[in-house]
Legacy VTK file of the C-alpha trace (Angstrom):
# vtk DataFile Version 3.0
C-alpha trace
ASCII
DATASET POLYDATA
POINTS 423 float
161.565 -131.188 2.702
161.889 -129.367 -0.599
158.663 -127.069 -0.578
159.456 -126.208 -4.194
158.539 -129.568 -5.197
155.698 -130.133 -3.281
153.708 -126.955 -3.986
152.609 -128.127 -7.445
149.833 -125.762 -8.246
151.994 -122.766 -8.463
153.827 -124.380 -11.804
152.176 -124.536 -15.110
152.464 -127.454 -17.448
155.459 -127.101 -19.725
153.967 -129.234 -22.306
152.009 -127.934 -25.120
148.182 -128.732 -24.294
146.252 -130.392 -26.996
143.802 -127.469 -27.340
144.773 -123.985 -27.985
141.191 -122.616 -27.681
141.600 -120.606 -24.450
139.672 -117.606 -25.650
136.193 -118.964 -25.278
132.948 -117.172 -25.781
132.448 -116.520 -22.066
136.192 -115.700 -21.131
135.947 -113.159 -23.886
132.534 -111.716 -22.632
133.528 -111.354 -19.031
136.800 -109.800 -20.339
135.029 -107.302 -22.682
133.065 -106.471 -19.690
135.958 -105.347 -17.884
137.046 -103.494 -21.068
134.044 -101.435 -21.242
133.849 -100.812 -17.535
137.147 -99.394 -17.549
136.224 -97.275 -20.545
133.791 -95.794 -18.242
135.205 -95.451 -14.878
138.876 -94.793 -15.577
137.616 -91.592 -17.469
136.136 -90.528 -13.894
139.419 -91.525 -12.416
141.600 -89.180 -14.904
138.969 -86.210 -14.625
137.800 -86.351 -11.226
140.991 -85.014 -9.378
141.304 -82.239 -11.733
137.584 -81.152 -11.220
137.953 -81.601 -7.351
141.464 -79.869 -6.928
141.817 -77.515 -9.654
138.205 -76.632 -10.629
136.421 -76.893 -7.337
139.447 -75.639 -5.416
139.227 -78.468 -2.839
142.456 -79.230 -0.943
144.484 -82.525 -2.055
143.574 -84.204 1.329
139.786 -83.989 0.481
140.471 -86.085 -2.606
142.625 -88.410 -0.486
140.006 -88.814 2.198
137.281 -89.587 -0.566
139.580 -92.319 -2.213
140.390 -93.544 1.603
136.641 -93.941 2.298
135.974 -95.637 -1.234
138.705 -98.120 -0.778
138.568 -98.700 2.995
134.719 -99.703 3.098
135.351 -101.297 -0.266
137.499 -103.761 1.501
134.167 -104.706 3.218
132.163 -104.945 0.203
134.983 -107.089 -1.527
134.829 -109.645 1.585
131.012 -109.647 1.206
131.020 -110.078 -2.431
133.610 -112.897 -2.183
131.644 -114.816 0.596
128.354 -114.667 -1.158
130.152 -115.630 -4.250
130.692 -118.888 -2.862
127.055 -119.448 -1.840
125.165 -117.798 -4.638
125.140 -117.183 -8.259
128.581 -115.257 -9.254
126.865 -114.163 -12.303
123.966 -112.158 -10.384
126.410 -110.775 -7.931
128.873 -109.683 -10.517
125.998 -107.977 -12.603
124.378 -106.420 -9.439
127.720 -104.542 -8.561
128.439 -103.493 -12.344
125.125 -101.994 -12.593
125.752 -99.656 -9.505
129.018 -98.213 -10.881
127.322 -95.642 -13.000
126.469 -93.891 -9.603
130.161 -92.231 -10.168
128.994 -91.138 -13.450
125.982 -89.211 -12.312
127.779 -87.815 -9.281
128.407 -84.471 -10.880
124.770 -83.739 -11.770
124.704 -82.567 -8.178
125.747 -79.155 -6.995
127.903 -79.708 -3.861
131.147 -81.778 -2.930
129.186 -83.935 -0.577
126.464 -85.198 -3.035
129.368 -85.646 -5.526
131.763 -87.528 -3.247
128.918 -89.781 -1.848
128.161 -90.888 -5.171
131.610 -91.513 -6.292
132.190 -93.587 -3.175
129.159 -95.660 -3.538
130.120 -96.405 -7.126
133.724 -97.561 -6.308
131.932 -99.844 -3.540
129.834 -101.430 -6.181
133.307 -102.116 -8.128
134.826 -103.799 -5.207
131.601 -105.944 -4.453
131.335 -107.375 -7.818
135.236 -108.118 -8.533
135.504 -111.228 -6.354
132.612 -113.057 -7.943
133.641 -112.046 -11.413
137.390 -113.219 -10.945
135.878 -116.683 -9.491
133.373 -116.806 -12.340
136.250 -116.299 -15.028
138.281 -119.108 -13.477
135.374 -121.614 -13.772
134.612 -120.978 -17.181
138.199 -121.072 -18.527
140.956 -123.596 -19.200
143.386 -124.079 -16.124
145.977 -124.356 -18.385
145.801 -120.785 -19.762
145.075 -119.112 -16.516
147.947 -116.793 -16.455
147.199 -116.021 -20.049
143.625 -115.342 -19.376
144.069 -113.127 -16.617
147.008 -111.276 -18.410
144.279 -110.931 -21.447
141.736 -109.763 -18.919
144.116 -106.987 -17.516
145.047 -105.953 -20.959
141.353 -105.454 -22.062
140.801 -103.893 -18.741
143.370 -101.159 -19.141
142.781 -101.010 -22.826
139.485 -99.723 -21.990
141.253 -97.211 -19.556
143.440 -96.037 -22.698
140.451 -95.262 -24.711
138.884 -93.290 -21.601
142.016 -91.306 -21.386
142.041 -90.489 -25.121
138.502 -89.440 -25.410
138.903 -87.534 -21.924
141.979 -85.553 -23.361
139.742 -84.843 -26.800
136.786 -83.325 -24.791
139.137 -81.416 -22.598
140.708 -80.038 -25.430
137.220 -79.160 -26.927
136.425 -77.035 -23.654
133.739 -79.641 -22.542
133.178 -78.993 -19.023
134.673 -81.737 -16.587
131.363 -82.612 -15.190
129.840 -83.355 -18.554
132.882 -85.516 -19.362
131.967 -87.667 -16.152
128.479 -87.906 -17.110
129.185 -89.234 -20.581
131.011 -92.474 -18.997
127.544 -93.848 -18.009
127.538 -95.228 -21.454
130.369 -97.489 -21.575
129.514 -98.786 -18.243
125.974 -99.854 -19.235
127.472 -101.849 -22.381
129.676 -103.462 -19.525
126.670 -104.750 -17.888
125.150 -106.152 -21.099
128.161 -108.411 -21.700
127.761 -109.809 -18.278
123.972 -110.278 -18.939
124.901 -112.585 -22.034
127.774 -114.484 -20.536
127.080 -117.935 -19.431
127.947 -119.887 -16.248
128.633 -123.212 -17.571
131.926 -124.480 -16.345
134.735 -125.236 -18.733
135.342 -129.096 -19.144
139.023 -128.700 -18.332
138.124 -126.873 -15.177
135.693 -129.524 -14.133
138.323 -132.189 -14.938
140.715 -130.556 -12.778
138.645 -130.440 -9.939
137.738 -134.024 -10.353
141.288 -135.068 -10.413
142.065 -132.933 -7.090
138.905 -134.464 -5.200
140.046 -138.074 -6.465
143.480 -137.356 -5.330
142.347 -136.060 -1.746
139.981 -139.139 -1.389
142.791 -141.608 -1.995
144.363 -142.666 1.317
146.809 -145.343 -0.062
149.160 -144.804 2.855
149.439 -142.562 5.778
152.513 -141.044 4.115
150.260 -139.961 1.142
147.542 -138.347 3.600
150.413 -136.520 5.492
151.892 -135.242 2.170
148.597 -133.758 1.086
147.964 -132.196 4.272
151.550 -130.782 4.380
150.745 -129.140 0.892
147.645 -127.632 2.136
149.374 -126.260 5.098
152.172 -124.693 2.994
149.476 -123.453 0.552
147.765 -121.770 3.215
150.951 -120.129 4.748
152.272 -118.769 1.330
148.415 -117.450 0.600
148.469 -115.621 3.893
151.893 -114.089 2.966
150.563 -112.732 -0.324
147.474 -111.151 1.514
149.916 -109.372 3.875
152.127 -108.362 0.933
149.319 -107.284 -0.906
148.128 -104.986 2.143
151.505 -103.615 2.357
151.589 -102.931 -1.437
147.912 -101.285 -1.099
149.774 -98.853 1.518
151.934 -97.566 -1.280
149.395 -97.852 -4.167
148.100 -94.071 -4.295
145.565 -93.498 -6.656
147.105 -92.247 -10.143
145.092 -88.945 -9.540
148.302 -87.640 -7.526
150.638 -88.136 -10.323
148.143 -86.500 -12.721
147.991 -83.473 -10.648
151.762 -83.527 -10.172
152.452 -83.413 -13.960
149.762 -80.927 -14.669
150.749 -78.588 -11.872
154.568 -78.879 -12.784
153.960 -78.593 -16.497
151.034 -76.335 -16.256
148.864 -78.439 -18.415
145.871 -80.420 -17.401
146.298 -82.548 -20.812
149.733 -83.386 -19.927
148.710 -84.779 -16.521
145.921 -86.838 -18.349
148.534 -88.093 -20.674
150.596 -89.539 -17.531
147.672 -91.718 -16.899
147.428 -92.981 -20.319
151.184 -93.998 -20.413
150.509 -95.856 -17.040
147.714 -97.594 -18.499
148.988 -98.452 -22.042
152.116 -99.882 -20.478
150.093 -101.619 -17.931
148.067 -103.542 -20.407
151.153 -104.545 -22.686
152.877 -105.968 -19.339
149.717 -108.058 -18.107
149.355 -109.686 -21.408
153.023 -110.329 -22.321
154.026 -111.532 -18.877
150.734 -113.756 -18.740
151.796 -115.230 -22.236
155.327 -116.268 -21.278
156.317 -119.852 -20.922
158.179 -120.922 -17.995
156.929 -117.910 -15.906
157.408 -117.773 -12.281
154.291 -116.196 -10.899
155.519 -115.560 -7.246
159.037 -114.278 -8.077
157.425 -111.993 -10.970
154.966 -110.508 -8.538
157.814 -109.191 -5.977
160.055 -108.386 -8.479
158.466 -106.834 -11.499
155.553 -105.783 -9.310
156.076 -104.679 -5.747
159.657 -103.623 -6.093
159.600 -102.095 -9.659
156.512 -100.170 -8.281
158.845 -98.623 -5.200
161.500 -97.662 -7.884
158.944 -95.765 -10.146
157.294 -94.197 -6.977
160.747 -92.893 -6.143
161.329 -91.791 -9.645
158.395 -89.535 -9.826
158.911 -87.861 -6.413
162.777 -87.273 -7.471
161.545 -85.682 -10.656
159.338 -83.176 -8.843
162.155 -82.531 -6.305
164.724 -81.803 -8.657
162.643 -80.388 -11.475
163.462 -82.983 -13.929
162.074 -83.043 -17.686
158.707 -84.425 -18.439
159.942 -87.538 -19.923
161.393 -88.646 -16.559
157.927 -88.149 -15.059
156.527 -90.169 -17.885
159.201 -92.978 -17.254
158.101 -93.282 -13.761
154.586 -93.709 -14.958
155.582 -96.221 -17.212
157.242 -98.149 -14.521
154.153 -98.041 -12.437
152.143 -99.382 -15.397
154.411 -102.256 -15.824
154.399 -103.099 -12.156
150.722 -102.925 -12.038
150.337 -105.217 -15.030
152.373 -107.736 -13.151
150.460 -107.468 -9.791
146.874 -107.614 -11.698
148.013 -110.594 -13.396
149.698 -112.937 -10.922
147.993 -112.041 -7.389
144.596 -113.479 -8.902
146.553 -116.341 -10.537
148.404 -117.230 -7.382
145.126 -117.010 -5.348
143.392 -119.397 -7.925
146.104 -121.955 -7.207
146.571 -121.628 -3.690
142.772 -121.602 -2.621
140.527 -124.460 -2.637
137.742 -124.394 -5.474
135.022 -124.326 -3.054
136.379 -120.921 -1.426
137.735 -119.515 -4.549
135.357 -116.525 -4.560
136.066 -115.898 -0.864
139.850 -116.057 -1.752
139.393 -113.449 -4.162
137.325 -111.343 -1.836
140.139 -111.493 0.546
142.576 -110.538 -2.062
140.661 -107.463 -3.092
139.969 -106.705 0.504
143.871 -106.753 1.512
144.382 -104.224 -1.492
141.516 -101.847 -0.515
142.548 -102.031 3.226
146.095 -100.829 1.943
144.512 -98.193 -0.339
142.376 -96.788 2.476
145.550 -95.890 4.360
147.659 -94.982 1.392
145.363 -92.370 0.289
144.949 -90.671 3.478
148.654 -90.508 3.949
149.660 -89.640 0.597
146.707 -87.048 0.560
148.158 -85.445 3.767
151.677 -85.422 2.787
150.961 -84.231 -0.647
149.769 -81.020 0.863
153.117 -80.516 2.517
155.627 -82.220 0.469
154.960 -84.069 -2.942
158.493 -85.747 -2.661
157.511 -87.147 0.756
154.486 -88.724 -0.295
156.278 -90.583 -3.239
158.916 -91.631 -0.806
156.505 -92.998 1.512
154.935 -95.163 -1.235
158.151 -96.249 -2.499
159.308 -97.498 0.974
156.062 -99.341 1.554
156.171 -101.010 -1.720
159.628 -101.978 -1.043
158.911 -103.887 2.131
155.874 -105.545 0.349
158.383 -106.994 -2.082
160.940 -107.942 0.469
158.270 -109.849 2.502
157.698 -111.978 -0.674
161.318 -112.451 -1.566
161.802 -113.720 2.138
159.065 -116.049 1.603
160.649 -117.383 -1.743
164.029 -118.029 -0.070
162.353 -119.878 2.803
160.074 -122.075 0.807
161.759 -122.306 -2.602
158.688 -121.318 -4.328
159.180 -119.506 -7.437
LINES 1 424
423 0 1 2 3 4 5 6 7 8 9 10 11 12 13 14 15 16 17 18 19 20 21 22 23 24 25 26 27 28 29 30 31 32 33 34 35 36 37 38 39 40 41 42 43 44 45 46 47 48 49 50 51 52 53 54 55 56 57 58 59 60 61 62 63 64 65 66 67 68 69 70 71 72 73 74 75 76 77 78 79 80 81 82 83 84 85 86 87 88 89 90 91 92 93 94 95 96 97 98 99 100 101 102 103 104 105 106 107 108 109 110 111 112 113 114 115 116 117 118 119 120 121 122 123 124 125 126 127 128 129 130 131 132 133 134 135 136 137 138 139 140 141 142 143 144 145 146 147 148 149 150 151 152 153 154 155 156 157 158 159 160 161 162 163 164 165 166 167 168 169 170 171 172 173 174 175 176 177 178 179 180 181 182 183 184 185 186 187 188 189 190 191 192 193 194 195 196 197 198 199 200 201 202 203 204 205 206 207 208 209 210 211 212 213 214 215 216 217 218 219 220 221 222 223 224 225 226 227 228 229 230 231 232 233 234 235 236 237 238 239 240 241 242 243 244 245 246 247 248 249 250 251 252 253 254 255 256 257 258 259 260 261 262 263 264 265 266 267 268 269 270 271 272 273 274 275 276 277 278 279 280 281 282 283 284 285 286 287 288 289 290 291 292 293 294 295 296 297 298 299 300 301 302 303 304 305 306 307 308 309 310 311 312 313 314 315 316 317 318 319 320 321 322 323 324 325 326 327 328 329 330 331 332 333 334 335 336 337 338 339 340 341 342 343 344 345 346 347 348 349 350 351 352 353 354 355 356 357 358 359 360 361 362 363 364 365 366 367 368 369 370 371 372 373 374 375 376 377 378 379 380 381 382 383 384 385 386 387 388 389 390 391 392 393 394 395 396 397 398 399 400 401 402 403 404 405 406 407 408 409 410 411 412 413 414 415 416 417 418 419 420 421 422
């Protein structure tokens, strides 16, 4: 059997759709909610490692342990948010989680590292809780014909907010504003993010409803035993491929260290906190451009793009950063590695949810998104512990570990592609 022909959901229509109104009011509001959310917590991401490691003199493994706890338990919150999203209002769950993310912003109002770490962690858990329901909500209110473009747009705005966060963080650092105060300021865009979700509607898109009705009608037809067997075979293969994606997402998570580590690497090697934060800005900028451009391409192949321009490119980029540190290369090579990581992330953040939306039944879509977020979070739990410990003894070894695990994740999907002919 030619599996490439049978797994129809992975291929998008090549014909030009009649309507080009892909950016609806609700798609825009949900996407701009992500924009403002990243404008807030990405500033925390950029400044927090500098506060913890450089100003508070905590060892790098403490930062790694905090992130591991945030991501590790975050996997449980992702699963819970995804399961609840299939039973209750996706909007209510998205909003509830979003309103708790500002705990990260107020963390530095407290004097000791334990309080700071606890609130920082709680904020990350809230982010993981709301993500699956928000992604499923976006699928329901959008046109399926533009799904890749919409998730690319979401990622571009997501990262665009992060870019603005990096810019104002740099400006405030140059103005000698205390790092603690910079983190507190991030509460403003986070509250605007929640406001966007408040006014967004849950009305399903007409094209989405039509897609679900066609799928239901197709599943109800029992013209022949052969037809029933074909549909069952397609579902089995989709489930098989989705499990492979989850395994690879987990392994990629093992390599997906927090960008705080490259920020510290550049800041220490160049003797400048600003140059370290710029590393994050380059990463975010390239990531935004990659997500939107890849999602907008015609004739794209989500599966192949995910492993080649996602996982494999991330492996190469981590190796570039580690080698730059070991051999004392110029600042430009560090930034090249950061740009490669950004492009890889744009590919991953666009096509992992796109594949999930096409491989998982609509009735279990929120749970599917939850499993995806959980797989990544579980990987991040391991990654930030391992990278944090290795970072103390050998920064090169920490990046080499990340490169090897990302390569394995890509190799698994390559093997699945060769086996199933999926593209």
